C-alpha positions as CSV (number, residue, x, y, z in Angstrom):
1,M,-12.3,37.0,-46.3
2,S,-11.2,35.6,-43.0
3,V,-10.8,31.8,-43.0
4,S,-11.8,31.7,-39.3
5,Q,-15.0,33.7,-39.8
6,G,-16.1,32.8,-43.3
7,H,-17.5,35.3,-45.9
8,P,-19.1,38.4,-44.3
9,R,-22.3,37.8,-46.4
10,R,-22.3,34.0,-46.1
11,W,-25.9,33.7,-44.8
12,L,-27.3,35.9,-47.6
13,I,-25.2,33.9,-50.1
14,L,-26.5,30.6,-48.6
15,G,-30.1,31.9,-49.2
16,V,-29.2,32.6,-52.8
17,I,-27.8,29.2,-53.5
18,C,-30.6,27.5,-51.7
19,L,-33.1,29.3,-53.9
20,A,-31.1,28.0,-56.9
21,Q,-31.2,24.5,-55.5
22,L,-34.9,24.6,-54.8
23,T,-35.7,25.2,-58.5
24,V,-34.0,21.9,-59.4
25,L,-35.5,19.9,-56.6
26,L,-39.1,21.1,-57.3
27,D,-38.7,19.9,-60.9
28,N,-37.7,16.4,-59.7
29,T,-41.1,15.8,-58.4
30,V,-43.5,18.3,-59.9
31,L,-43.9,16.5,-63.3
32,N,-45.4,13.4,-61.6
33,V,-48.7,15.2,-60.9
34,A,-48.9,16.5,-64.5
35,I,-48.9,13.0,-66.1
36,P,-52.7,12.8,-66.7
37,S,-52.7,16.3,-68.2
38,L,-49.8,15.6,-70.5
39,T,-51.3,12.3,-71.6
40,R,-54.5,14.1,-72.5
41,E,-53.3,17.3,-74.1
42,L,-50.1,16.2,-75.8
43,H,-51.5,12.7,-76.6
44,A,-48.4,11.3,-74.8
45,T,-47.9,7.6,-74.7
46,T,-46.6,5.7,-71.7
47,S,-43.1,5.7,-73.4
48,D,-43.3,9.4,-74.0
49,I,-44.1,10.0,-70.3
50,Q,-41.2,7.9,-69.2
51,W,-38.8,9.8,-71.4
52,M,-40.1,13.1,-70.2
53,I,-39.2,12.0,-66.6
54,N,-36.0,10.1,-67.5
55,A,-34.5,12.6,-70.0
56,Y,-34.0,15.0,-67.1
57,S,-32.7,12.5,-64.6
58,L,-30.4,10.7,-67.1
59,V,-28.7,13.9,-68.3
60,Q,-28.4,15.3,-64.8
61,S,-27.0,12.1,-63.2
62,G,-24.6,11.5,-66.1
63,L,-23.2,15.0,-65.9
64,L,-22.8,15.5,-62.2
65,L,-19.1,14.6,-62.0
66,T,-18.3,16.6,-65.1
67,A,-20.2,19.6,-63.9
68,G,-18.4,19.5,-60.6
69,S,-15.0,19.3,-62.3
70,A,-15.9,22.2,-64.6
71,A,-16.9,24.3,-61.6
72,D,-13.5,23.7,-60.0
73,R,-11.7,24.4,-63.2
74,Y,-13.5,27.4,-64.6
75,G,-15.1,29.0,-61.5
76,R,-18.1,28.0,-59.3
77,K,-19.9,31.3,-59.7
78,K,-19.6,31.1,-63.5
79,M,-21.1,27.6,-63.5
80,L,-23.8,28.5,-61.0
81,I,-24.9,31.4,-63.3
82,A,-24.7,29.1,-66.4
83,G,-26.8,26.5,-64.6
84,L,-29.5,29.0,-63.7
85,A,-29.6,30.4,-67.2
86,L,-29.8,26.9,-68.8
87,F,-32.4,25.8,-66.3
88,G,-34.5,28.9,-67.0
89,I,-34.2,28.6,-70.8
90,G,-35.1,24.9,-70.6
91,S,-38.1,25.7,-68.4
92,L,-39.4,28.2,-71.0
93,A,-38.9,25.7,-73.8
94,A,-40.7,23.0,-71.8
95,G,-43.6,25.3,-70.9
96,L,-44.2,26.3,-74.5
97,A,-43.6,22.9,-76.0
98,H,-46.2,21.7,-78.6
99,S,-45.2,18.1,-78.9
100,T,-43.8,15.3,-76.7
101,G,-40.5,15.4,-78.6
102,Q,-40.0,19.2,-77.9
103,L,-40.8,18.6,-74.2
104,I,-38.4,15.7,-73.9
105,A,-35.6,17.8,-75.5
106,A,-36.4,20.7,-73.2
107,R,-36.2,18.4,-70.1
108,A,-32.8,17.2,-71.2
109,G,-31.6,20.8,-71.4
110,M,-33.0,21.4,-67.9
111,G,-31.0,18.3,-66.8
112,V,-27.7,20.1,-67.9
113,G,-28.6,23.1,-65.9
114,G,-29.7,20.9,-62.9
115,A,-26.3,19.1,-62.9
116,L,-24.5,22.5,-62.7
117,L,-26.7,23.8,-59.9
118,I,-26.5,20.7,-57.7
119,T,-22.7,20.7,-57.8
120,T,-22.1,24.4,-57.5
121,T,-24.5,25.1,-54.7
122,L,-22.9,22.6,-52.3
123,A,-19.3,23.6,-53.4
124,V,-20.0,27.3,-52.8
125,A,-21.5,26.5,-49.3
126,M,-18.3,24.7,-48.4
127,Q,-16.1,27.6,-49.6
128,I,-17.9,30.6,-47.8
129,F,-18.3,29.1,-44.3
130,A,-15.7,28.5,-41.7
131,P,-15.3,24.8,-40.7
132,E,-17.2,25.2,-37.5
133,E,-20.2,26.6,-39.3
134,Q,-20.2,24.2,-42.2
135,P,-22.4,21.5,-40.5
136,K,-25.2,24.0,-39.9
137,A,-24.9,25.4,-43.5
138,I,-25.0,21.9,-45.0
139,G,-28.0,21.2,-42.7
140,I,-29.9,24.1,-44.1
141,W,-28.9,23.0,-47.7
142,S,-30.2,19.5,-46.9
143,A,-33.4,20.9,-45.5
144,V,-34.0,22.7,-48.8
145,N,-33.7,19.3,-50.4
146,A,-36.5,17.9,-48.2
147,L,-38.6,21.0,-48.8
148,G,-38.3,20.6,-52.6
149,F,-39.4,16.9,-52.2
150,A,-42.5,17.9,-50.3
151,A,-43.4,21.1,-52.1
152,G,-43.1,19.7,-55.7
153,P,-46.4,17.7,-55.8
154,L,-48.3,20.4,-53.8
155,I,-47.2,23.3,-56.1
156,G,-47.8,21.1,-59.1
157,G,-51.3,20.2,-57.9
158,F,-52.2,23.8,-57.2
159,L,-51.0,25.1,-60.6
160,L,-52.8,22.3,-62.5
161,N,-56.0,23.1,-60.7
162,H,-55.8,26.7,-61.9
163,F,-53.7,26.8,-65.1
164,W,-52.6,24.6,-68.0
165,W,-49.8,22.0,-67.7
166,G,-47.1,24.4,-69.0
167,A,-47.4,26.5,-65.8
168,I,-45.5,23.9,-63.8
169,F,-42.4,24.7,-65.9
170,L,-43.0,28.5,-66.4
171,I,-43.1,29.0,-62.6
172,N,-39.4,28.1,-62.6
173,I,-38.5,31.2,-64.7
174,P,-39.0,34.0,-62.2
175,V,-37.3,31.9,-59.5
176,A,-34.3,31.2,-61.8
177,A,-34.2,34.9,-62.8
178,L,-34.2,36.0,-59.2
179,G,-31.5,33.5,-58.4
180,L,-29.5,34.7,-61.4
181,A,-29.6,38.3,-60.3
182,A,-28.7,37.5,-56.7
183,A,-25.9,35.2,-57.8
184,V,-24.3,37.9,-60.0
185,A,-24.6,40.4,-57.2
186,H,-23.6,38.4,-54.1
187,V,-21.9,35.1,-54.8
188,P,-18.1,35.3,-54.7
189,E,-16.0,33.5,-57.4
190,S,-13.9,30.6,-56.3
191,K,-12.0,27.9,-58.2
192,N,-9.1,25.5,-58.1
193,P,-6.0,27.8,-58.0
194,R,-4.0,25.1,-59.8
195,G,-6.2,25.4,-62.9
196,D,-5.9,21.8,-63.9
197,R,-6.2,20.9,-67.5
198,P,-9.7,19.7,-68.4
199,D,-9.9,15.9,-68.4
200,L,-12.1,15.6,-71.5
201,L,-11.8,11.8,-71.9
202,G,-12.6,11.3,-68.2
203,A,-15.6,13.6,-68.6
204,L,-16.9,11.7,-71.6
205,L,-16.4,8.3,-70.0
206,S,-18.1,9.3,-66.7
207,T,-21.1,10.8,-68.5
208,I,-21.7,7.8,-70.7
209,G,-21.0,5.3,-67.9
210,M,-23.3,6.9,-65.3
211,A,-26.1,7.7,-67.8
212,S,-26.0,4.0,-68.9
213,L,-26.0,2.7,-65.4
214,V,-29.0,4.9,-64.3
215,F,-30.8,3.9,-67.6
216,A,-30.3,0.2,-66.8
217,I,-31.7,0.7,-63.3
218,I,-34.7,2.7,-64.5
219,S,-35.5,0.2,-67.3
220,G,-35.2,-2.9,-65.0
221,P,-38.7,-2.9,-63.4
222,E,-40.5,-2.4,-66.8
223,H,-38.5,-4.5,-69.2
224,G,-37.2,-7.2,-66.8
225,W,-33.8,-7.5,-65.2
226,T,-32.8,-10.2,-67.6
227,S,-33.9,-8.4,-70.8
228,S,-31.4,-7.7,-73.5
229,R,-32.1,-4.0,-73.1
230,V,-31.2,-3.9,-69.4
231,L,-28.3,-6.4,-69.5
232,G,-26.8,-4.7,-72.6
233,T,-27.0,-1.2,-71.0
234,A,-25.6,-2.5,-67.7
235,A,-22.7,-4.2,-69.5
236,L,-21.9,-1.0,-71.3
237,A,-22.0,0.9,-68.0
238,V,-19.6,-1.6,-66.4
239,V,-17.1,-1.5,-69.3
240,V,-17.2,2.3,-69.6
241,L,-16.9,2.9,-65.9
242,A,-14.0,0.4,-65.7
243,G,-12.4,2.3,-68.5
244,F,-13.0,5.6,-66.6
245,A,-11.4,4.2,-63.5
246,Y,-8.4,2.9,-65.5
247,W,-8.0,6.3,-67.2
248,E,-8.3,8.3,-64.0
249,S,-5.6,6.2,-62.4
250,R,-3.2,6.9,-65.3
251,V,-3.8,10.5,-66.3
252,D,-1.6,13.3,-64.6
253,E,-4.5,15.6,-63.7
254,P,-7.6,13.3,-63.2
255,M,-11.1,14.6,-62.9
256,L,-11.7,12.1,-60.0
257,D,-8.6,11.3,-57.9
258,L,-9.0,7.7,-57.0
259,H,-6.7,8.2,-54.0
260,F,-9.8,9.7,-52.3
261,F,-11.0,6.1,-51.8
262,R,-8.0,5.3,-49.6
263,D,-9.4,7.7,-47.0
264,R,-11.7,5.8,-44.6
265,R,-13.7,8.9,-43.9
266,F,-14.5,9.1,-47.6
267,T,-15.2,5.4,-48.2
268,G,-17.3,5.3,-45.0
269,A,-19.4,8.3,-46.1
270,V,-19.7,6.9,-49.6
271,A,-20.9,3.5,-48.4
272,G,-23.4,5.0,-46.0
273,A,-24.7,7.5,-48.6
274,V,-25.4,4.8,-51.2
275,L,-27.2,2.6,-48.7
276,I,-29.2,5.4,-47.1
277,T,-30.4,6.8,-50.4
278,F,-31.1,3.2,-51.5
279,G,-33.4,2.6,-48.6
280,M,-35.0,6.1,-48.6
281,G,-35.5,6.4,-52.3
282,G,-37.2,3.0,-52.6
283,A,-39.1,3.3,-49.4
284,L,-40.5,6.8,-50.3
285,F,-41.5,5.4,-53.8
286,L,-43.5,2.7,-52.0
287,L,-44.9,5.2,-49.5
288,T,-46.7,7.2,-52.2
289,Q,-48.4,4.0,-53.4
290,H,-49.2,3.0,-49.8
291,L,-51.0,6.3,-49.2
292,Q,-53.0,6.1,-52.4
293,F,-53.7,2.4,-52.9
294,V,-53.9,1.2,-49.3
295,L,-55.1,4.2,-47.3
296,G,-57.2,5.6,-50.2
297,Y,-55.9,9.2,-50.5
298,G,-55.9,11.1,-53.8
299,P,-52.6,12.4,-55.3
300,L,-52.8,15.9,-53.8
301,E,-53.9,14.6,-50.4
302,A,-51.2,12.0,-50.5
303,G,-48.7,14.8,-51.1
304,L,-50.0,16.7,-48.1
305,R,-49.8,13.6,-46.0
306,T,-46.1,13.2,-46.7
307,A,-45.4,16.8,-45.7
308,P,-44.6,15.9,-42.0
309,L,-41.4,14.2,-43.1
310,A,-40.1,17.3,-44.9
311,L,-41.4,19.7,-42.2
312,S,-39.5,17.8,-39.4
313,V,-36.3,18.0,-41.5
314,V,-36.8,21.7,-42.1
315,V,-37.5,22.5,-38.5
316,L,-34.6,20.6,-37.1
317,N,-32.1,21.9,-39.7
318,F,-33.2,25.5,-39.9
319,S,-33.3,25.8,-36.1
320,G,-29.7,24.5,-35.9
321,L,-30.7,21.7,-33.5
322,S,-29.4,18.9,-35.8
323,A,-26.1,20.7,-36.2
324,K,-25.8,21.0,-32.4
325,W,-26.5,17.3,-31.9
326,G,-24.0,16.5,-34.7
327,Q,-21.2,18.5,-33.1
328,R,-22.0,17.0,-29.6
329,L,-22.3,13.4,-30.8
330,G,-19.6,13.4,-33.5
331,T,-20.1,12.3,-37.2
332,P,-20.0,8.5,-36.7
333,V,-22.6,8.5,-33.9
334,S,-24.8,11.1,-35.7
335,I,-24.9,9.0,-38.8
336,A,-25.7,5.8,-36.9
337,L,-28.4,7.5,-34.8
338,G,-30.0,9.1,-37.8
339,M,-30.1,5.8,-39.7
340,V,-31.6,4.0,-36.7
341,L,-34.4,6.6,-36.5
342,M,-35.1,6.3,-40.2
343,S,-35.1,2.5,-40.0
344,L,-37.6,2.6,-37.1
345,G,-39.7,5.0,-39.2
346,L,-39.8,2.6,-42.1
347,V,-40.7,-0.3,-39.8
348,S,-43.5,1.9,-38.3
349,I,-45.0,2.5,-41.7
350,A,-44.8,-1.2,-42.6
351,E,-46.1,-2.6,-39.4
352,L,-48.6,-0.1,-38.0
353,D,-50.6,0.7,-41.2
354,S,-53.6,-1.2,-39.8
355,G,-54.4,1.8,-37.6
356,G,-54.7,4.0,-40.7
357,Y,-52.6,7.2,-41.0
358,A,-51.4,7.3,-37.4
359,G,-48.7,4.7,-37.9
360,T,-47.6,6.3,-41.1
361,L,-47.4,9.7,-39.4
362,V,-45.2,8.3,-36.6
363,G,-43.0,6.8,-39.3
364,L,-42.7,10.0,-41.3
365,L,-41.7,12.0,-38.2
366,L,-39.0,9.4,-37.3
367,I,-37.7,9.4,-40.8
368,G,-37.6,13.1,-40.9
369,A,-35.7,13.3,-37.6
370,G,-33.2,10.7,-38.9
371,C,-32.7,12.5,-42.2
372,A,-32.1,15.8,-40.3
373,V,-29.3,14.2,-38.3
374,A,-27.7,11.8,-40.8
375,N,-27.9,13.5,-44.2
376,P,-25.9,16.7,-43.3
377,A,-23.3,14.6,-41.4
378,M,-22.9,12.3,-44.4
379,A,-22.6,15.2,-46.9
380,H,-20.1,17.0,-44.6
381,A,-18.0,13.8,-44.2
382,I,-17.8,13.4,-48.0
383,M,-16.9,17.1,-48.6
384,S,-14.4,17.4,-45.7
385,A,-12.5,14.3,-46.9
386,I,-11.8,16.0,-50.2
387,P,-9.4,19.0,-50.6
388,S,-11.2,22.3,-50.7
389,E,-9.9,23.0,-54.3
390,K,-11.8,19.9,-55.4
391,A,-15.1,21.0,-53.8
392,G,-17.0,20.8,-57.0
393,V,-15.9,17.3,-57.7
394,G,-16.9,16.4,-54.1
395,A,-20.4,17.8,-54.6
396,G,-20.6,15.9,-57.9
397,I,-19.7,12.7,-56.0
398,N,-22.4,13.5,-53.4
399,G,-25.0,14.1,-56.0
400,T,-24.0,11.0,-58.1
401,L,-24.3,8.8,-55.0
402,A,-27.8,10.2,-54.3
403,E,-29.0,9.6,-57.9
404,F,-27.5,6.1,-58.0
405,G,-28.9,5.1,-54.6
406,N,-32.3,6.5,-55.3
407,G,-32.6,4.8,-58.6
408,L,-31.4,1.5,-57.3
409,G,-33.7,1.7,-54.3
410,V,-36.8,2.3,-56.5
411,A,-35.7,-0.5,-58.8
412,V,-34.9,-3.1,-56.1
413,L,-37.7,-2.4,-53.7
414,G,-40.1,-2.1,-56.6
415,A,-39.0,-5.6,-57.6
416,V,-39.6,-6.8,-54.0
417,L,-43.2,-5.4,-54.2
418,S,-43.8,-7.0,-57.6
419,S,-42.5,-10.4,-56.5
420,S,-44.5,-10.3,-53.3
421,V,-47.8,-9.5,-55.1
422,A,-47.0,-12.1,-57.8
423,S,-46.6,-14.8,-55.1
424,G,-50.1,-14.2,-53.8
425,E,-49.6,-11.6,-51.2
426,S,-51.8,-8.5,-51.0
427,L,-50.6,-5.1,-52.2
428,S,-50.5,-3.9,-48.6
429,A,-48.3,-6.9,-47.6
430,G,-46.1,-6.4,-50.6
431,L,-45.6,-2.7,-49.8
432,G,-44.8,-3.6,-46.2
433,A,-42.2,-6.1,-47.3
434,G,-40.5,-3.5,-49.5
435,Q,-40.5,-1.0,-46.6
436,L,-38.8,-3.6,-44.3
437,V,-36.1,-4.3,-46.9
438,G,-35.5,-0.6,-47.1
439,A,-35.3,-0.4,-43.3
440,V,-32.6,-3.1,-43.2
441,A,-30.6,-1.4,-45.9
442,V,-30.7,1.9,-44.0
443,L,-29.8,0.3,-40.8
444,V,-26.8,-1.6,-42.4
445,G,-25.8,1.6,-44.1
446,G,-25.7,3.5,-40.8
447,F,-23.5,1.0,-39.0
448,V,-21.2,0.4,-42.0
449,A,-20.6,4.2,-42.4
450,A,-20.3,4.8,-38.7
451,G,-17.8,2.0,-38.3
452,L,-15.6,3.1,-41.1
453,L,-15.7,6.7,-40.0
454,R,-14.9,5.8,-36.4
455,R,-11.8,3.8,-37.6
456,A,-10.8,6.7,-39.7
457,E,-11.0,9.1,-36.7
458,R,-8.9,6.7,-34.5
459,N,-6.2,6.5,-37.2
460,V,-6.1,10.3,-37.5
461,A,-5.9,10.6,-33.6
């Protein structure tokens, strides 16, 4: 394979790994539309429903760093195949579950497969493309993320209108099987040539620490931020993650090399990624409520009304326009421009809702355009700041930041909504206040990331 040209079948391989990525992303959102059916047919309680959703996200977010490290150590193709197999088996078990306990266990198993897929797909994309084509490839990979976000509720709603609830999981099986066959046939193997020894203690500490942190964030809105459940879990997360950082700074072959954080490109991209996902995750959580409770749309129609966001991302990324803009503007300006557009979109949704859907549509298109420019630039900045032999760990960091930022955004902006309503404001005003807080976070994230990346580029020059 020529380094200057990339793998000869790179675009076909990108299609394969995007198919694998899509199965995971659909499952992140498809379960939400099945909640009424699960409550009725499995006699699921509110706590059961929460664990069905959280078992998947907790296991996945906890294992992302470990999964990326394993891909670097044992081979990214092997881990991609293992992820597809585990995801398919977990989907079968979920679709045939006869109790809430069985479904929760199956969702946890799917989370293991999901962690492997999220890390290996991005790592493989970085390996098979030459540097000049990487921005476009990552743009397409990012567009698939947006497509999964938009298509999940739509596919789930269609299936539930025609079949029983298990169909939302069984639909994953043929997709996973197709991805598995294509991965075996076309994806090349790659791994860290050094073959570092597995950092087992680091893997254990990172898994416990991240899962505890995400659990605390998820539990906050329901149980209260000062409850013993949230404070205890958050304290455990802080202690364990501090222990993880200490261990990684001392061990000879760390899973996460803390020297990465001395690179301003890396720290700039990390800071921006947390703030962008914070603003976007929370704001999109509020958007679904805005469409249903303020504008009066049903769940399926609300899903259709959010589609312009994803479609604008898909069009701009698949056409290569966002990659061209990114190369012309440079990474710092691309990130700043994308975040400004997203911030304006959130303000549009918050301030122009009196006109009905028109203000929301303008906001969605602005957010989509901003995502198409900023997200690939951010992911590329993170991945390019890390040595290629650590691509799996880089993808794990990227995925962990997205999980953390999204969870924190939902928790904090949800708290803004709750406090606004409790103080006597209308639901519409509370949702608007949350969107504006998200807009500020996105805007700050854009300028922080752009400033750090610009300084890093000047130092290199």
